[in-house]
OpenMM code with the backbone's topology and positions (N, CA, C; nanometers):
from openmm import Vec3, app, unit

residues = "MET GLY PHE GLN ASN GLU ASN LYS LEU LYS VAL GLY ALA LEU VAL LYS ALA THR ILE ASN ASP LYS VAL VAL GLU ALA LYS VAL ILE ASN ILE".split()
positions = [
    Vec3(-9.4966, 27.6505, 10.5889),
    Vec3(-9.5647, 27.6265, 10.7172),
    Vec3(-9.7160, 27.6157, 10.6967),
    Vec3(-9.7724, 27.7158, 10.6271),
    Vec3(-9.9173, 27.7148, 10.6068),
    Vec3(-9.9642, 27.5905, 10.5329),
    Vec3(-9.8833, 27.5480, 10.4347),
    Vec3(-9.9214, 27.4305, 10.3561),
    Vec3(-9.9258, 27.3067, 10.4446),
    Vec3(-9.8246, 27.2903, 10.5297),
    Vec3(-9.8203, 27.1741, 10.6193),
    Vec3(-9.9392, 27.1764, 10.7146),
    Vec3(-9.9701, 27.2932, 10.7685),
    Vec3(-10.0820, 27.3044, 10.8614),
    Vec3(-10.2130, 27.2673, 10.7921),
    Vec3(-10.2273, 27.3099, 10.6664),
    Vec3(-10.3492, 27.2774, 10.5917),
    Vec3(-10.3634, 27.1265, 10.5768),
    Vec3(-10.2527, 27.0598, 10.5441),
    Vec3(-10.2564, 26.9145, 10.5279),
    Vec3(-10.2939, 26.8473, 10.6584),
    Vec3(-10.2393, 26.8966, 10.7705),
    Vec3(-10.2709, 26.8373, 10.9007),
    Vec3(-10.4193, 26.8521, 10.9304),
    Vec3(-10.4755, 26.9682, 10.8971),
    Vec3(-10.6178, 26.9907, 10.9215),
    Vec3(-10.7010, 26.8954, 10.8365),
    Vec3(-10.6603, 26.8773, 10.7096),
    Vec3(-10.7339, 26.7867, 10.6207),
    Vec3(-10.7274, 26.6444, 10.6736),
    Vec3(-10.6092, 26.6021, 10.7158),
    Vec3(-10.5934, 26.4665, 10.7692),
    Vec3(-10.6771, 26.4520, 10.8956),
    Vec3(-10.6728, 26.5524, 10.9826),
    Vec3(-10.7512, 26.5489, 11.1062),
    Vec3(-10.8998, 26.5379, 11.0761),
    Vec3(-10.9466, 26.6124, 10.9766),
    Vec3(-11.0877, 26.6081, 10.9395),
    Vec3(-11.1240, 26.4700, 10.8863),
    Vec3(-11.0344, 26.4117, 10.8045),
    Vec3(-11.0600, 26.2781, 10.7502),
    Vec3(-11.0666, 26.1760, 10.8627),
    Vec3(-10.9730, 26.1862, 10.9569),
    Vec3(-10.9705, 26.0917, 11.0692),
    Vec3(-11.0990, 26.1041, 11.1500),
    Vec3(-11.1413, 26.2275, 11.1771),
    Vec3(-11.2644, 26.2488, 11.2539),
    Vec3(-11.3843, 26.1914, 11.1794),
    Vec3(-11.3910, 26.2146, 11.0482),
    Vec3(-11.5019, 26.1634, 10.9682),
    Vec3(-11.5025, 26.0114, 10.9720),
    Vec3(-11.3849, 25.9504, 10.9624),
    Vec3(-11.3746, 25.8045, 10.9659),
    Vec3(-11.4208, 25.7517, 11.1006),
    Vec3(-11.3768, 25.8158, 11.2092),
    Vec3(-11.4166, 25.7724, 11.3438),
    Vec3(-11.5680, 25.7867, 11.3588),
    Vec3(-11.6242, 25.8985, 11.3103),
    Vec3(-11.7686, 25.9198, 11.3197),
    Vec3(-11.8433, 25.8108, 11.2437),
    Vec3(-11.7943, 25.7737, 11.1257),
    Vec3(-11.8573, 25.6669, 11.0476),
    Vec3(-11.8548, 25.5369, 11.1254),
    Vec3(-11.7410, 25.5069, 11.1888),
    Vec3(-11.7282, 25.3824, 11.2642),
    Vec3(-11.8250, 25.3827, 11.3820),
    Vec3(-11.8376, 25.4962, 11.4493),
    Vec3(-11.9281, 25.5078, 11.5641),
    Vec3(-12.0721, 25.4875, 11.5179),
    Vec3(-12.1078, 25.5495, 11.4060),
    Vec3(-12.2437, 25.5349, 11.3521),
    Vec3(-12.2686, 25.3889, 11.3169),
    Vec3(-12.1714, 25.3256, 11.2508),
    Vec3(-12.1857, 25.1845, 11.2136),
    Vec3(-12.2051, 25.0997, 11.3386),
    Vec3(-12.1260, 25.1257, 11.4420),
    Vec3(-12.1341, 25.0484, 11.5655),
    Vec3(-12.2724, 25.0650, 11.6282),
    Vec3(-12.3251, 25.1862, 11.6277),
    Vec3(-12.4570, 25.2108, 11.6866),
    Vec3(-12.5648, 25.1375, 11.6078),
    Vec3(-12.5539, 25.1395, 11.4759),
    Vec3(-12.6535, 25.0724, 11.3917),
    Vec3(-12.6495, 24.9220, 11.4181),
    Vec3(-12.5287, 24.8669, 11.4308),
    Vec3(-12.5141, 24.7232, 11.4559),
    Vec3(-12.5720, 24.6872, 11.5928),
    Vec3(-12.5539, 24.7752, 11.6912),
    Vec3(-12.5992, 24.7465, 11.8274),
    Vec3(-12.7508, 24.7510, 11.8411),
    Vec3(-12.8178, 24.8242, 11.7526),
    Vec3(-12.9644, 24.8375, 11.7648),
    Vec3(-13.0322, 24.7051, 11.7297),
] * unit.nanometer
topology = app.Topology()
chain = topology.addChain("A")
for resn in residues:
    res = topology.addResidue(resn, chain)
    for name in ("N", "CA", "C"):
        topology.addAtom(name, app.Element.getBySymbol(name[0]), res)
């Protein structure tokens, strides 16, 4: 159980980081 939860947290963090990168890129392009 703990191992699966850890993987989900890692995936969630990666997804958030990817979304943040996309948002930053979009803002830079819009300027």
